[in-house]
C-alpha distance (Angstrom), angle and dihedral (degrees) to the residues before:
residue distance angle dihedral
M1 . . .
H2 3.81 . .
I3 3.80 91.3 .
F4 3.82 89.9 51.9
L5 3.81 92.1 50.9
A6 3.82 91.6 45.9
L7 3.81 91.7 51.9
I8 3.79 91.6 49.3
L9 3.81 90.7 49.6
I10 3.81 91.8 49.4
T11 3.80 92.4 49.8
Y12 3.79 90.4 47.7
I13 3.81 91.5 53.1
V14 3.81 90.1 49.2
N15 3.82 89.8 49.1
V16 3.80 91.0 50.8
I17 3.80 91.7 50.4
L18 3.82 92.6 47.5
T19 3.80 94.6 46.8
L20 3.79 94.7 46.0
N21 3.81 92.5 48.4
N22 3.80 91.7 51.0
A23 3.82 96.3 40.1
M24 3.82 93.8 -119.6
E25 3.80 101.0 146.9
F26 3.81 93.8 161.3
N27 3.80 90.7 58.9
L28 3.78 90.3 50.0
I29 3.81 90.5 52.3
L30 3.81 90.6 47.1
V31 3.82 93.7 49.2
T32 3.79 91.9 46.4
L33 3.80 92.5 48.7
V34 3.81 94.1 48.4
L35 3.79 92.3 45.5
T36 3.82 92.7 47.6
L37 3.80 91.9 51.0
D38 3.80 90.1 46.0
F39 3.78 91.7 49.7
Y40 3.81 89.7 53.0
A41 3.82 91.6 50.2
F42 3.81 89.7 46.0
L43 3.80 92.9 52.4
R44 3.81 92.7 46.1
T45 3.81 89.2 51.6
H46 3.79 94.2 45.1
Y47 3.80 98.1 46.3
S48 3.82 98.0 42.0
S49 3.78 106.8 125.7
D50 3.80 97.4 161.3
I51 3.82 90.7 79.1
Y52 3.80 90.9 81.4
I53 3.79 123.5 88.0
K54 3.79 108.9 -116.0
R55 3.77 121.3 -134.5
N56 3.78 118.6 -123.8
E57 3.79 104.3 -128.6
D58 3.82 92.0 -160.9
L59 3.81 93.0 66.5
S60 3.77 123.4 66.4
F61 3.78 120.9 -141.5
L62 3.81 90.9 -117.2
D63 3.82 90.2 56.9
L64 3.79 89.2 51.1
L65 3.82 91.1 50.3
E66 3.80 90.1 53.8
T67 3.80 92.3 50.5
F68 3.82 103.5 36.2
D69 3.78 136.4 41.5
A70 3.81 112.5 -94.0
E71 3.82 91.4 -123.6
S72 3.80 91.2 61.3
L73 3.82 92.7 56.3
C74 3.78 128.8 77.5
P75 3.82 109.7 -132.3
Y76 3.81 92.6 -158.2
C77 3.81 99.9 48.8
E78 3.81 95.9 26.1
V79 3.81 91.9 -136.0
I80 3.79 135.1 125.9
R81 3.79 109.4 -97.5
L82 3.78 114.2 -130.1
P83 3.81 122.9 -148.9
R84 3.84 110.3 -71.1
S85 3.80 92.4 10.0
R86 3.76 120.9 129.1
H87 3.78 140.5 179.1
C88 3.82 112.6 -106.7
N89 3.78 111.5 -142.4
I90 3.80 92.4 -158.2
C91 3.82 97.2 50.9
N92 3.82 92.1 30.6
Q93 3.81 91.4 -137.9
C94 3.79 137.2 102.2
V95 3.80 113.1 -104.6
E96 3.78 122.9 -150.4
R97 3.84 110.5 -124.5
Y98 3.81 91.6 -3.0
D99 3.80 117.0 -150.2
H100 3.81 104.2 166.5
H101 3.79 144.2 -54.9
C102 3.79 107.8 -98.9
P103 3.82 115.0 -151.4
W104 3.82 91.1 -164.6
V105 3.80 93.4 63.4
N106 3.82 93.2 26.3
N107 3.79 93.5 -131.7
C108 3.77 141.3 89.3
I109 3.77 118.7 -93.8
G110 3.78 109.6 -131.9
K111 3.78 144.3 139.3
A112 3.80 98.1 -55.4
N113 3.80 100.1 45.6
H114 3.81 103.5 29.1
I115 3.82 94.1 101.5
Y116 3.83 92.4 49.0
F117 3.80 90.1 49.9
F118 3.80 89.9 50.8
F119 3.82 91.2 51.1
H120 3.80 89.4 46.8
L121 3.82 90.0 55.8
I122 3.81 93.4 46.7
L123 3.81 92.6 47.3
I124 3.79 94.8 46.1
I125 3.81 90.1 51.4
T126 3.81 89.2 48.7
Y127 3.81 89.4 49.1
C128 3.80 90.8 51.8
I129 3.81 92.4 49.7
V130 3.82 92.4 48.1
S131 3.81 90.6 47.1
I132 3.80 91.2 52.1
M133 3.80 90.8 48.7
I134 3.81 90.9 50.9
S135 3.79 91.6 48.6
I136 3.81 92.3 51.9
């Protein structure tokens, strides 16, 4: 994650130098806007903690085993697994509507942050295209 942020910062500094040397203020505004929106989507994806299934402290795991099928319970988190949920071995928590664990944002992609991750991908691709156009 830190390498990703460092690379984005380096490319932004290069874009600023190129746009200021060539008097292309509009490109600088465009790059800054895209990068700011991407940074917001990145932070929302990274700091999403509501993607994890919370354990009900009132119920013991043995009570859950008596009520539910053992396959529908997570033995590590001691929670009821919902459809499409899965236990992430990296985060060591069950994620609601699990997609994958992304090493670039250092978080799982699930139900609550999937849209922010999608916007992050779209904006980072847009940033790359704009950066290439500025460099040419």
